[in-house]
MOPAC internal coordinates of N, CA, C and O (Angstrom, degrees):
PM7 1SCF
backbone

  N    0.0000 0     0.00 0     0.00 0    0    0    0
  C    1.4357 1     0.00 0     0.00 0    1    0    0
  C    1.5009 1   112.38 1     0.00 0    2    1    0
  O    1.2310 1   119.89 1   -54.44 1    3    2    1
  N    1.2740 1   117.82 1   125.56 1    3    2    1
  C    1.4680 1   120.02 1   175.42 1    5    3    2
  C    1.5200 1   105.99 1  -117.06 1    6    5    3
  O    1.2310 1   122.17 1   -27.54 1    7    6    5
  N    1.3846 1   113.45 1   152.46 1    7    6    5
  C    1.4580 1   116.80 1  -174.08 1    9    7    6
  C    1.5338 1   108.07 1  -127.18 1   10    9    7
  O    1.2310 1   120.77 1   -28.82 1   11   10    9
  N    1.2809 1   116.13 1   151.18 1   11   10    9
  C    1.4763 1   120.77 1   174.55 1   13   11   10
  C    1.4891 1   113.04 1  -100.83 1   14   13   11
  O    1.2310 1   121.46 1  -176.51 1   15   14   13
  N    1.3907 1   114.82 1     3.49 1   15   14   13
  C    1.4749 1   119.80 1   179.36 1   17   15   14
  C    1.5034 1   105.92 1  -148.28 1   18   17   15
  O    1.2310 1   121.60 1   -17.43 1   19   18   17
  N    1.2935 1   114.54 1   162.57 1   19   18   17
  C    1.5034 1   121.63 1   179.47 1   21   19   18
  C    1.5522 1   105.48 1   -73.25 1   22   21   19
  O    1.2310 1   121.83 1   -43.47 1   23   22   21
  N    1.3314 1   114.10 1   136.53 1   23   22   21
  C    1.4793 1   118.80 1   174.78 1   25   23   22
  C    1.5749 1   107.88 1   -89.58 1   26   25   23
  O    1.2310 1   121.22 1   -31.66 1   27   26   25
  N    1.2484 1   115.26 1   148.34 1   27   26   25
  C    1.4712 1   120.16 1   173.71 1   29   27   26
  C    1.4885 1   111.00 1   -77.46 1   30   29   27
  O    1.2310 1   120.46 1   -16.90 1   31   30   29
  N    1.3144 1   116.73 1   163.10 1   31   30   29
  C    1.5107 1   119.98 1  -179.72 1   33   31   30
  C    1.5928 1   107.66 1   -60.32 1   34   33   31
  O    1.2310 1   119.84 1   140.51 1   35   34   33
  N    1.2878 1   117.90 1   -39.49 1   35   34   33
  C    1.4327 1   119.70 1   179.57 1   37   35   34
  C    1.5359 1   112.22 1   -62.79 1   38   37   35
  O    1.2310 1   119.90 1   136.78 1   39   38   37
  N    1.3493 1   117.80 1   -43.22 1   39   38   37
  C    1.4678 1   120.10 1   176.42 1   41   39   38
  C    1.5323 1   111.79 1   -62.60 1   42   41   39
  O    1.2310 1   120.72 1   139.87 1   43   42   41
  N    1.2837 1   116.22 1   -40.13 1   43   42   41
  C    1.4861 1   120.77 1   179.55 1   45   43   42
  C    1.5038 1   107.74 1   -65.46 1   46   45   43
  O    1.2310 1   120.23 1   132.12 1   47   46   45
  N    1.2998 1   117.16 1   -47.88 1   47   46   45
  C    1.4572 1   120.33 1  -179.81 1   49   47   46
  C    1.5618 1   110.39 1   -59.32 1   50   49   47
  O    1.2310 1   120.38 1   133.06 1   51   50   49
  N    1.2685 1   116.88 1   -46.94 1   51   50   49
  C    1.4821 1   119.99 1   178.07 1   53   51   50
  C    1.5800 1   110.60 1   -55.37 1   54   53   51
  O    1.2310 1   121.24 1   134.13 1   55   54   53
  N    1.3281 1   115.23 1   -45.87 1   55   54   53
  C    1.4450 1   118.29 1   177.22 1   57   55   54
  C    1.5646 1   113.97 1   -60.06 1   58   57   55
  O    1.2310 1   121.08 1   139.01 1   59   58   57
  N    1.2977 1   115.55 1   -40.99 1   59   58   57
  C    1.4633 1   121.24 1   179.43 1   61   59   58
  C    1.4867 1   110.68 1   -68.06 1   62   61   59
  O    1.2310 1   119.28 1   136.52 1   63   62   61
  N    1.3325 1   118.99 1   -43.48 1   63   62   61
  C    1.5173 1   123.12 1   178.91 1   65   63   62
  C    1.5168 1   107.61 1   -60.32 1   66   65   63
  O    1.2310 1   119.75 1   143.78 1   67   66   65
  N    1.3435 1   118.09 1   -36.22 1   67   66   65
  C    1.4604 1   117.71 1  -175.51 1   69   67   66
  C    1.5841 1   111.86 1   -72.40 1   70   69   67
  O    1.2310 1   121.01 1   173.48 1   71   70   69
  N    1.2783 1   115.67 1    -6.52 1   71   70   69
  C    1.4722 1   122.40 1   174.59 1   73   71   70
  C    1.5110 1   106.90 1   -91.30 1   74   73   71
  O    1.2310 1   119.52 1   -69.96 1   75   74   73
  N    1.3704 1   118.52 1   110.04 1   75   74   73
  C    1.5173 1   121.05 1  -179.01 1   77   75   74
  C    1.5553 1   108.37 1   -74.80 1   78   77   75
  O    1.2310 1   120.37 1  -109.50 1   79   78   77
  N    1.3348 1   116.90 1    70.50 1   79   78   77
  C    1.4446 1   120.07 1  -171.53 1   81   79   78
  C    1.5198 1   113.04 1   -88.71 1   82   81   79
  O    1.2310 1   122.14 1  -108.51 1   83   82   81
  N    1.3118 1   113.51 1    71.49 1   83   82   81
  C    1.4749 1   121.92 1   176.00 1   85   83   82
  C    1.5137 1   108.59 1   -71.77 1   86   85   83
  O    1.2310 1   119.36 1   -50.81 1   87   86   85
  N    1.3356 1   118.83 1   129.19 1   87   86   85
  C    1.3918 1   121.82 1   178.93 1   89   87   86
  C    1.5160 1   111.22 1   -49.81 1   90   89   87
  O    1.2310 1   117.88 1   -48.82 1   91   90   89
  N    1.3635 1   121.64 1   131.18 1   91   90   89
  C    1.3837 1   130.15 1     3.31 1   93   91   90
  C    1.5186 1   117.06 1   -94.67 1   94   93   91
  O    1.2310 1   120.21 1  -176.79 1   95   94   93
  N    1.3110 1   117.20 1     3.21 1   95   94   93
  C    1.4730 1   123.78 1  -174.51 1   97   95   94
  C    1.4691 1   113.62 1   -75.84 1   98   97   95
  O    1.2310 1   118.39 1   -64.59 1   99   98   97
  N    1.2807 1   120.68 1   115.41 1   99   98   97
  C    1.5126 1   120.24 1   179.26 1  101   99   98
  C    1.4873 1   112.26 1   -74.27 1  102  101   99
  O    1.2310 1   119.37 1   165.15 1  103  102  101
  N    1.3379 1   118.81 1   -14.85 1  103  102  101
  C    1.4967 1   123.97 1   174.24 1  105  103  102
  C    1.5598 1   116.07 1    47.32 1  106  105  103
  O    1.2310 1   120.40 1  -146.98 1  107  106  105
  N    1.3227 1   116.84 1    33.02 1  107  106  105
  C    1.4385 1   119.35 1   176.67 1  109  107  106
  C    1.5112 1   111.90 1    97.87 1  110  109  107
  O    1.2310 1   117.88 1   166.70 1  111  110  109
  N    1.2798 1   121.65 1   -13.30 1  111  110  109
  C    1.4915 1   123.21 1  -177.25 1  113  111  110
  C    1.5570 1   110.61 1   -61.45 1  114  113  111
  O    1.2310 1   120.84 1   132.38 1  115  114  113
  N    1.3131 1   116.00 1   -47.62 1  115  114  113
  C    1.4712 1   117.30 1  -179.99 1  117  115  114
  C    1.4915 1   112.58 1   -70.32 1  118  117  115
  O    1.2310 1   120.40 1   147.94 1  119  118  117
  N    1.3543 1   116.85 1   -32.06 1  119  118  117
  C    1.4989 1   119.68 1   177.13 1  121  119  118
  C    1.5052 1   108.65 1   -64.53 1  122  121  119
  O    1.2310 1   119.78 1   135.45 1  123  122  121
  N    1.3962 1   118.02 1   -44.55 1  123  122  121
  C    1.4224 1   121.06 1   179.25 1  125  123  122
  C    1.5901 1   112.44 1   -59.43 1  126  125  123
  O    1.2310 1   122.21 1   133.01 1  127  126  125
  N    1.3442 1   113.38 1   -46.99 1  127  126  125
  C    1.4740 1   119.01 1   177.11 1  129  127  126
  C    1.4856 1   114.08 1   -61.52 1  130  129  127
  O    1.2310 1   121.23 1   136.83 1  131  130  129
  N    1.3481 1   115.25 1   -43.17 1  131  130  129
  C    1.4861 1   120.27 1   178.91 1  133  131  130
  C    1.5368 1   110.51 1   -61.34 1  134  133  131
  O    1.2310 1   119.80 1   133.68 1  135  134  133
  N    1.3136 1   117.98 1   -46.32 1  135  134  133
  C    1.5183 1   119.48 1   178.00 1  137  135  134
  C    1.5079 1   112.05 1   -63.05 1  138  137  135
  O    1.2310 1   120.70 1   138.91 1  139  138  137
  N    1.3476 1   116.27 1   -41.09 1  139  138  137
  C    1.4472 1   119.12 1   179.66 1  141  139  138
  C    1.5234 1   112.03 1   -63.56 1  142  141  139
  O    1.2310 1   120.89 1   133.41 1  143  142  141
  N    1.3458 1   115.90 1   -46.59 1  143  142  141
  C    1.4813 1   121.22 1  -177.95 1  145  143  142
  C    1.5812 1   112.55 1   -71.99 1  146  145  143
  O    1.2310 1   121.69 1   145.50 1  147  146  145
  N    1.3451 1   114.38 1   -34.50 1  147  146  145
  C    1.4362 1   117.55 1   175.14 1  149  147  146
  C    1.5536 1   111.34 1   -63.39 1  150  149  147
  O    1.2310 1   121.48 1   136.86 1  151  150  149
  N    1.2747 1   114.77 1   -43.14 1  151  150  149
  C    1.5019 1   121.58 1   177.93 1  153  151  150
  C    1.5381 1   110.16 1   -59.94 1  154  153  151
  O    1.2310 1   120.65 1   150.68 1  155  154  153
  N    1.3441 1   116.37 1   -29.32 1  155  154  153
  C    1.4285 1   120.90 1  -179.87 1  157  155  154
  C    1.5075 1   113.31 1   -89.56 1  158  157  155
  O    1.2310 1   119.62 1  -175.20 1  159  158  157
  N    1.3444 1   118.33 1     4.80 1  159  158  157
  C    1.4619 1   120.99 1   176.00 1  161  159  158
  C    1.4982 1   117.26 1    98.45 1  162  161  159
  O    1.2310 1   120.28 1  -172.54 1  163  162  161
  N    1.3035 1   117.08 1     7.46 1  163  162  161
  C    1.4717 1   122.70 1   177.84 1  165  163  162
  C    1.5210 1   108.54 1   -81.20 1  166  165  163
  O    1.2310 1   120.96 1   -31.09 1  167  166  165
  N    1.3306 1   115.77 1   148.91 1  167  166  165
  C    1.4838 1   123.19 1   167.13 1  169  167  166
  C    1.5417 1   105.95 1   -95.73 1  170  169  167
  O    1.2310 1   120.85 1   -54.50 1  171  170  169
  N    1.3185 1   115.98 1   125.50 1  171  170  169
  C    1.4614 1   122.09 1  -175.23 1  173  171  170
  C    1.4927 1   108.66 1  -116.30 1  174  173  171
  O    1.2310 1   121.56 1   -33.49 1  175  174  173
  N    1.2925 1   114.62 1   146.51 1  175  174  173
  C    1.4385 1   125.40 1   171.01 1  177  175  174
  C    1.5334 1   112.06 1  -143.84 1  178  177  175
  O    1.2310 1   121.91 1   -16.79 1  179  178  177
  N    1.3646 1   113.95 1   163.21 1  179  178  177
  C    1.4523 1   116.91 1   179.52 1  181  179  178
  C    1.4569 1   106.77 1  -123.23 1  182  181  179
  O    1.2310 1   121.54 1   -31.92 1  183  182  181
  N    1.3932 1   114.66 1   148.08 1  183  182  181
  C    1.3863 1   121.74 1   173.20 1  185  183  182
  C    1.5825 1   107.95 1  -139.67 1  186  185  183
  O    1.2310 1   121.19 1   -40.68 1  187  186  185
  N    1.3081 1   115.32 1   139.32 1  187  186  185
  C    1.4485 1   119.17 1  -178.65 1  189  187  186
  C    1.5140 1   109.01 1  -102.88 1  190  189  187
  O    1.2310 1   121.55 1   -53.20 1  191  190  189
  N    1.3403 1   114.65 1   126.80 1  191  190  189
  C    1.5095 1   118.68 1   175.56 1  193  191  190
  C    1.5055 1   108.26 1   -94.48 1  194  193  191
  O    1.2310 1   122.67 1   -42.75 1  195  194  193
  N    1.2962 1   112.50 1   137.25 1  195  194  193
  C    1.5086 1   121.77 1   179.04 1  197  195  194
  C    1.5068 1   111.07 1  -126.67 1  198  197  195
  O    1.2310 1   121.24 1   -37.58 1  199  198  197
  N    1.3287 1   115.23 1   142.42 1  199  198  197
  C    1.4441 1   119.26 1   171.21 1  201  199  198
  C    1.4904 1   109.69 1  -149.78 1  202  201  199
  O    1.2310 1   120.28 1   -32.45 1  203  202  201
  N    1.3330 1   117.06 1   147.55 1  203  202  201
  C    1.4694 1   119.69 1  -178.38 1  205  203  202
  C    1.4883 1   110.49 1   -57.35 1  206  205  203
  O    1.2310 1   122.00 1   -43.99 1  207  206  205
  N    1.3669 1   113.78 1   136.01 1  207  206  205
  C    1.4473 1   121.07 1   175.78 1  209  207  206
  C    1.4584 1   114.79 1    80.82 1  210  209  207
  O    1.2310 1   117.95 1  -177.12 1  211  210  209
  N    1.2987 1   121.52 1     2.88 1  211  210  209
  C    1.5030 1   123.39 1   179.46 1  213  211  210
  C    1.5402 1   109.54 1  -133.59 1  214  213  211
  O    1.2310 1   120.59 1   -28.32 1  215  214  213
  N    1.2896 1   116.47 1   151.68 1  215  214  213
  C    1.4951 1   117.17 1  -179.64 1  217  215  214
  C    1.5722 1   108.24 1   -69.41 1  218  217  215
  O    1.2310 1   122.37 1   -23.00 1  219  218  217
  N    1.3321 1   113.06 1   157.00 1  219  218  217
  C    1.4411 1   118.54 1   176.63 1  221  219  218
  C    1.5946 1   108.32 1   -69.19 1  222  221  219
  O    1.2310 1   122.42 1   -35.05 1  223  222  221
  N    1.3499 1   112.96 1   144.95 1  223  222  221
  C    1.4742 1   117.38 1  -179.29 1  225  223  222
  C    1.5265 1   108.42 1  -125.51 1  226  225  223
  O    1.2310 1   120.61 1   -54.93 1  227  226  225
  N    1.3509 1   116.43 1   125.07 1  227  226  225
  C    1.4451 1   119.91 1   177.91 1  229  227  226
  C    1.5279 1   111.84 1   -81.26 1  230  229  227
  O    1.2310 1   120.64 1   -34.61 1  231  230  229
  N    1.3329 1   116.39 1   145.39 1  231  230  229
  C    1.4527 1   124.09 1  -175.49 1  233  231  230
  C    1.5314 1   108.65 1  -129.92 1  234  233  231
  O    1.2310 1   121.14 1   -33.14 1  235  234  233
  N    1.3299 1   115.42 1   146.86 1  235  234  233
  C    1.4810 1   121.97 1   179.88 1  237  235  234
  C    1.5135 1   106.93 1  -112.97 1  238  237  235
  O    1.2310 1   120.52 1   -48.48 1  239  238  237
  N    1.3410 1   116.60 1   131.52 1  239  238  237
  C    1.4607 1   122.51 1   172.94 1  241  239  238
  C    1.5319 1   104.84 1  -117.50 1  242  241  239
  O    1.2310 1   121.02 1   -47.66 1  243  242  241
  N    1.3261 1   115.66 1   132.34 1  243  242  241
  C    1.4510 1   122.85 1   173.99 1  245  243  242
  C    1.4845 1   109.00 1  -128.56 1  246  245  243
  O    1.2310 1   121.90 1   -44.86 1  247  246  245
  N    1.2914 1   113.98 1   135.14 1  247  246  245
  C    1.4865 1   119.27 1   177.28 1  249  247  246
  C    1.4907 1   111.00 1  -137.95 1  250  249  247
  O    1.2310 1   120.88 1   -25.04 1  251  250  249
  N    1.3174 1   115.91 1   154.96 1  251  250  249
  C    1.4308 1   122.26 1   175.96 1  253  251  250
  C    1.5535 1   107.49 1  -145.27 1  254  253  251
  O    1.2310 1   120.55 1   -29.06 1  255  254  253
  N    1.3008 1   116.55 1   150.94 1  255  254  253
  C    1.4522 1   122.17 1  -176.43 1  257  255  254
  C    1.5198 1   110.76 1    73.14 1  258  257  255
  O    1.2310 1   122.50 1     2.92 1  259  258  257
  N    1.3739 1   112.82 1  -177.08 1  259  258  257
  C    1.4370 1   121.88 1  -174.43 1  261  259  258
  C    1.4937 1   111.15 1  -137.98 1  262  261  259
  O    1.2310 1   119.40 1   -39.98 1  263  262  261
  N    1.2995 1   118.75 1   140.02 1  263  262  261
  C    1.4285 1   123.52 1   176.19 1  265  263  262
  C    1.5240 1   116.71 1    73.04 1  266  265  263
  O    1.2310 1   121.56 1    -0.01 1  267  266  265
  N    1.3790 1   114.61 1   179.99 1  267  266  265
  C    1.4643 1   117.23 1  -178.46 1  269  267  266
  C    1.5354 1   110.36 1   -75.29 1  270  269  267
  O    1.2310 1   119.20 1   -18.18 1  271  270  269
  N    1.3002 1   119.13 1   161.82 1  271  270  269
  C    1.4765 1   125.67 1     2.16 1  273  271  270
  C    1.4905 1   108.64 1   -81.82 1  274  273  271
  O    1.2310 1   120.65 1   -21.82 1  275  274  273
  N    1.3597 1   116.37 1   158.18 1  275  274  273
  C    1.4202 1   124.06 1   179.43 1  277  275  274
  C    1.5343 1   112.07 1  -111.15 1  278  277  275
  O    1.2310 1   119.53 1   -39.34 1  279  278  277
  N    1.3247 1   118.49 1   140.66 1  279  278  277
  C    1.3829 1   126.76 1   178.81 1  281  279  278
  C    1.4729 1   106.39 1  -126.45 1  282  281  279
  O    1.2310 1   119.38 1   -53.29 1  283  282  281
  N    1.3315 1   118.78 1   126.71 1  283  282  281
  C    1.4636 1   118.72 1  -177.11 1  285  283  282
  C    1.5542 1   110.77 1  -124.13 1  286  285  283
  O    1.2310 1   121.12 1   -46.28 1  287  286  285
  N    1.3099 1   115.47 1   133.72 1  287  286  285
  C    1.4283 1   121.22 1   170.90 1  289  287  286
  C    1.4960 1   108.11 1  -110.37 1  290  289  287
  O    1.2310 1   120.03 1   -45.55 1  291  290  289
  N    1.3127 1   117.54 1   134.45 1  291  290  289
  C    1.4990 1   121.91 1   178.82 1  293  291  290
  C    1.5212 1   110.18 1  -128.96 1  294  293  291
  O    1.2310 1   119.95 1   -47.15 1  295  294  293
  N    1.3024 1   117.69 1   132.85 1  295  294  293
  C    1.4185 1   121.01 1   178.40 1  297  295  294
  C    1.5703 1   108.75 1  -161.38 1  298  297  295
  O    1.2310 1   121.97 1     5.55 1  299  298  297
  N    1.2811 1   113.83 1  -174.45 1  299  298  297
  C    1.4765 1   121.51 1   177.55 1  301  299  298
  C    1.4956 1   110.34 1  -136.85 1  302  301  299
  O    1.2310 1   122.33 1   -26.49 1  303  302  301
  N    1.2962 1   113.14 1   153.51 1  303  302  301
  C    1.4917 1   119.49 1   176.08 1  305  303  302
  C    1.5570 1   111.63 1  -118.87 1  306  305  303
  O    1.2310 1   120.82 1  -170.58 1  307  306  305
  N    1.2550 1   116.03 1     9.42 1  307  306  305
  C    1.5139 1   118.94 1   176.07 1  309  307  306
  C    1.4796 1   106.36 1   -91.37 1  310  309  307
  O    1.2310 1   121.46 1   -28.31 1  311  310  309
  N    1.3687 1   114.81 1   151.69 1  311  310  309
  C    1.4500 1   123.73 1  -177.31 1  313  311  310
  C    1.5551 1   107.88 1  -132.22 1  314  313  311
  O    1.2310 1   121.83 1   -19.03 1  315  314  313
  N    1.3177 1   114.11 1   160.97 1  315  314  313
  C    1.4310 1   119.03 1   170.89 1  317  315  314
  C    1.5026 1   109.53 1   -82.60 1  318  317  315
  O    1.2310 1   118.95 1   -19.24 1  319  318  317
  N    1.3586 1   119.60 1   160.76 1  319  318  317
  C    1.4231 1   120.61 1   177.76 1  321  319  318
  C    1.5391 1   115.45 1   -54.76 1  322  321  319
  O    1.2310 1   121.53 1   -31.82 1  323  322  321
  N    1.2988 1   114.68 1   148.18 1  323  322  321
  C    1.5058 1   119.81 1  -172.58 1  325  323  322
  C    1.5878 1   110.44 1   -80.31 1  326  325  323
  O    1.2310 1   120.73 1   175.55 1  327  326  325
  N    1.2833 1   116.21 1    -4.45 1  327  326  325
  C    1.4813 1   117.07 1  -174.90 1  329  327  326
  C    1.4766 1   114.91 1    68.62 1  330  329  327
  O    1.2310 1   118.73 1    34.67 1  331  330  329
  N    1.2976 1   120.02 1  -145.33 1  331  330  329
  C    1.4676 1   124.64 1  -177.49 1  333  331  330
  C    1.4797 1   106.76 1   -73.75 1  334  333  331
  O    1.2310 1   120.28 1   -74.33 1  335  334  333
  N    1.3145 1   117.07 1   105.67 1  335  334  333
  C    1.5197 1   118.77 1  -177.10 1  337  335  334
  C    1.5168 1   113.02 1   -69.47 1  338  337  335
  O    1.2310 1   119.93 1   165.95 1  339  338  337
  N    1.3403 1   117.73 1   -14.05 1  339  338  337
  C    1.5068 1   120.99 1   173.73 1  341  339  338
  C    1.5499 1   111.57 1   -68.59 1  342  341  339
  O    1.2310 1   120.59 1   159.19 1  343  342  341
  N    1.3291 1   116.49 1   -20.81 1  343  342  341
  C    1.4353 1   118.09 1   178.50 1  345  343  342
  C    1.5473 1   113.99 1   -87.38 1  346  345  343
  O    1.2310 1   120.41 1   178.59 1  347  346  345
  N    1.3132 1   116.82 1    -1.41 1  347  346  345
  C    1.4506 1   119.38 1   177.01 1  349  347  346
  C    1.5568 1   107.78 1   -87.87 1  350  349  347
  O    1.2310 1   120.92 1   -35.25 1  351  350  349
  N    1.3582 1   115.84 1   144.75 1  351  350  349
  C    1.4164 1   120.99 1   178.64 1  353  351  350
  C    1.6038 1   108.64 1   -73.04 1  354  353  351
  O    1.2310 1   120.50 1   155.50 1  355  354  353
  N    1.2813 1   116.65 1   -24.50 1  355  354  353
  C    1.5349 1   119.68 1   173.67 1  357  355  354
  C    1.5704 1   102.55 1  -140.93 1  358  357  355
  O    1.2310 1   122.21 1   -25.57 1  359  358  357
  N    1.3049 1   113.38 1   154.43 1  359  358  357
  C    1.5120 1   117.25 1  -179.35 1  361  359  358
  C    1.5577 1   108.85 1   -59.54 1  362  361  359
  O    1.2310 1   119.48 1   -43.10 1  363  362  361
  N    1.3849 1   118.59 1   136.90 1  363  362  361
  C    1.4084 1   123.47 1  -169.02 1  365  363  362
  C    1.5243 1   116.43 1   -63.36 1  366  365  363
  O    1.2310 1   120.14 1   160.85 1  367  366  365
  N    1.4030 1   117.33 1   -19.15 1  367  366  365
  C    1.4090 1   118.11 1  -178.62 1  369  367  366
  C    1.5548 1   112.04 1  -117.82 1  370  369  367
  O    1.2310 1   120.62 1  -156.56 1  371  370  369
  N    1.2549 1   116.41 1    23.44 1  371  370  369
  C    1.4220 1   120.51 1  -178.89 1  373  371  370
  C    1.5895 1   112.62 1   -96.11 1  374  373  371
  O    1.2310 1   118.02 1   163.62 1  375  374  373
  N    1.3253 1   121.38 1   -16.38 1  375  374  373
  C    1.4578 1   127.38 1   178.58 1  377  375  374
  C    1.4884 1   109.27 1    53.17 1  378  377  375
  O    1.2310 1   119.96 1  -125.55 1  379  378  377
  N    1.3026 1   117.68 1    54.45 1  379  378  377
  C    1.4405 1   125.49 1   176.72 1  381  379  378
  C    1.4792 1   113.85 1   -77.58 1  382  381  379
  O    1.2310 1   119.73 1   -49.21 1  383  382  381
  N    1.3661 1   118.13 1   130.79 1  383  382  381
  C    1.4782 1   119.85 1   173.83 1  385  383  382
  C    1.5626 1   107.09 1  -102.76 1  386  385  383
  O    1.2310 1   120.71 1   -53.72 1  387  386  385
  N    1.2930 1   116.24 1   126.28 1  387  386  385
  C    1.4793 1   120.63 1   179.45 1  389  387  386
  C    1.5020 1   105.34 1  -143.90 1  390  389  387
  O    1.2310 1   121.25 1   -46.44 1  391  390  389
  N    1.3841 1   115.21 1   133.56 1  391  390  389
  C    1.4541 1   123.07 1  -179.78 1  393  391  390
  C    1.5343 1   111.81 1    50.64 1  394  393  391
  O    1.2310 1   120.36 1  -140.51 1  395  394  393
  N    1.3908 1   116.92 1    39.49 1  395  394  393
  C    1.4567 1   117.55 1   176.88 1  397  395  394
  C    1.4769 1   116.70 1    79.46 1  398  397  395
  O    1.2310 1   119.99 1  -174.68 1  399  398  397
  N    1.2757 1   117.62 1     5.32 1  399  398  397
  C    1.5154 1   125.05 1   179.76 1  401  399  398
  C    1.4874 1   111.54 1  -117.69 1  402  401  399
  O    1.2310 1   122.04 1   -42.54 1  403  402  401
  N    1.3360 1   113.69 1   137.46 1  403  402  401
  C    1.4781 1   121.63 1   171.89 1  405  403  402
  C    1.5335 1   111.11 1   -91.16 1  406  405  403
  O    1.2310 1   121.40 1   -56.23 1  407  406  405
  N    1.3320 1   114.92 1   123.77 1  407  406  405
  C    1.4358 1   118.62 1   177.74 1  409  407  406
  C    1.4672 1   112.30 1  -108.25 1  410  409  407
  O    1.2310 1   118.93 1   -47.76 1  411  410  409
  N    1.3096 1   119.64 1   132.24 1  411  410  409
  C    1.4336 1   123.12 1   175.13 1  413  411  410
  C    1.5028 1   112.72 1   164.43 1  414  413  411
  O    1.2310 1   121.30 1   -21.39 1  415  414  413
  N    1.3628 1   115.12 1   158.61 1  415  414  413
  C    1.4589 1   121.66 1  -178.73 1  417  415  414
  C    1.5439 1   108.76 1   -66.66 1  418  417  415
  O    1.2310 1   121.30 1   -56.78 1  419  418  417
  N    1.3431 1   115.13 1   123.22 1  419  418  417
  C    1.4569 1   121.08 1   173.49 1  421  419  418
  C    1.5063 1   112.33 1    99.47 1  422  421  419
  O    1.2310 1   118.85 1   178.91 1  423  422  421
  N    1.3382 1   119.80 1    -1.09 1  423  422  421
  C    1.4338 1   119.43 1  -179.15 1  425  423  422
  C    1.4856 1   114.10 1   -63.99 1  426  425  423
  O    1.2310 1   118.96 1   146.31 1  427  426  425
  N    1.3218 1   119.59 1   -33.69 1  427  426  425
  C    1.4387 1   122.70 1   178.91 1  429  427  426
  C    1.5180 1   110.16 1   -97.58 1  430  429  427
  O    1.2310 1   119.31 1   151.80 1  431  430  429
  N    1.3092 1   118.92 1   -28.20 1  431  430  429
  C    1.4658 1   120.00 1  -178.25 1  433  431  430
  C    1.5608 1   109.06 1  -143.30 1  434  433  431
  O    1.2310 1   120.29 1   -87.00 1  435  434  433
  N    1.2411 1   117.05 1    93.00 1  435  434  433
  C    1.4563 1   132.25 1     8.91 1  437  435  434
  C    1.5033 1   112.50 1  -145.73 1  438  437  435
  O    1.2310 1   122.98 1  -160.09 1  439  438  437
  N    1.3362 1   111.90 1    19.91 1  439  438  437
  C    1.4991 1   116.82 1  -179.38 1  441  439  438
  C    1.5121 1   111.25 1   -65.81 1  442  441  439
  O    1.2310 1   118.76 1   152.16 1  443  442  441
  N    1.3103 1   119.96 1   -27.84 1  443  442  441
  C    1.4898 1   121.82 1   175.48 1  445  443  442
  C    1.5301 1   111.60 1   -64.60 1  446  445  443
  O    1.2310 1   120.93 1   134.88 1  447  446  445
  N    1.3642 1   115.83 1   -45.12 1  447  446  445
  C    1.4070 1   120.44 1   178.86 1  449  447  446
  C    1.5571 1   111.19 1   -64.58 1  450  449  447
  O    1.2310 1   121.08 1   135.68 1  451  450  449
  N    1.3274 1   115.54 1   -44.32 1  451  450  449
  C    1.4454 1   120.87 1  -176.73 1  453  451  450
  C    1.5318 1   107.62 1   -60.65 1  454  453  451
  O    1.2310 1   121.32 1   138.21 1  455  454  453
  N    1.3857 1   115.08 1   -41.79 1  455  454  453
  C    1.4468 1   119.88 1   178.54 1  457  455  454
  C    1.5215 1   111.89 1   -62.82 1  458  457  455
  O    1.2310 1   119.74 1   139.43 1  459  458  457
  N    1.3005 1   118.09 1   -40.57 1  459  458  457
  C    1.4720 1   121.40 1  -179.53 1  461  459  458
  C    1.5702 1   112.28 1   -65.24 1  462  461  459
  O    1.2310 1   121.44 1   134.51 1  463  462  461
  N    1.3631 1   114.84 1   -45.49 1  463  462  461
  C    1.4720 1   112.55 1   178.51 1  465  463  462
  C    1.4312 1   114.24 1   -74.27 1  466  465  463
  O    1.2310 1   119.27 1   157.23 1  467  466  465
  N    1.3487 1   119.00 1   -22.77 1  467  466  465
  C    1.5011 1   121.20 1   178.13 1  469  467  466
  C    1.5666 1   104.86 1   -71.54 1  470  469  467
  O    1.2310 1   120.52 1   133.87 1  471  470  469
  N    1.3277 1   116.62 1   -46.13 1  471  470  469
  C    1.4900 1   118.08 1   179.18 1  473  471  470
  C    1.5092 1   112.80 1   -59.50 1  474  473  471
  O    1.2310 1   121.85 1   138.30 1  475  474  473
  N    1.3847 1   114.07 1   -41.70 1  475  474  473
  C    1.4857 1   118.35 1   178.79 1  477  475  474
  C    1.4847 1   111.87 1   -62.24 1  478  477  475
  O    1.2310 1   120.80 1   140.53 1  479  478  477
  N    1.3405 1   116.08 1   -39.47 1  479  478  477
  C    1.4772 1   120.17 1  -176.47 1  481  479  478
  C    1.5101 1   107.20 1   -68.33 1  482  481  479
  O    1.2310 1   120.10 1   180.00 1  483  482  481

């Protein structure tokens, strides 16, 4: 996805929530962030972390500028399974806004925070 305008933190969060990124599958969330950050002038790369007894997990690194000072944001876009989706007031990956609240898997941990620091960057 490329954009001709800056997305708000809310729009970024909605896009991330709509990616059903159950560990270890990034389900397009890292692709979305990489495209967004590349369009903003960041250099992006991927690294896969591996550990015995766990699935490999892909990570995204984005950097801009050269030399110190350095500022680092760290977060994750993977989520645990939503459980019985019939118990949700809204489908967990639909990113519904109702009464001024965003509903969806990962809004509080931690897709919302990733969206905020991405919008700020």
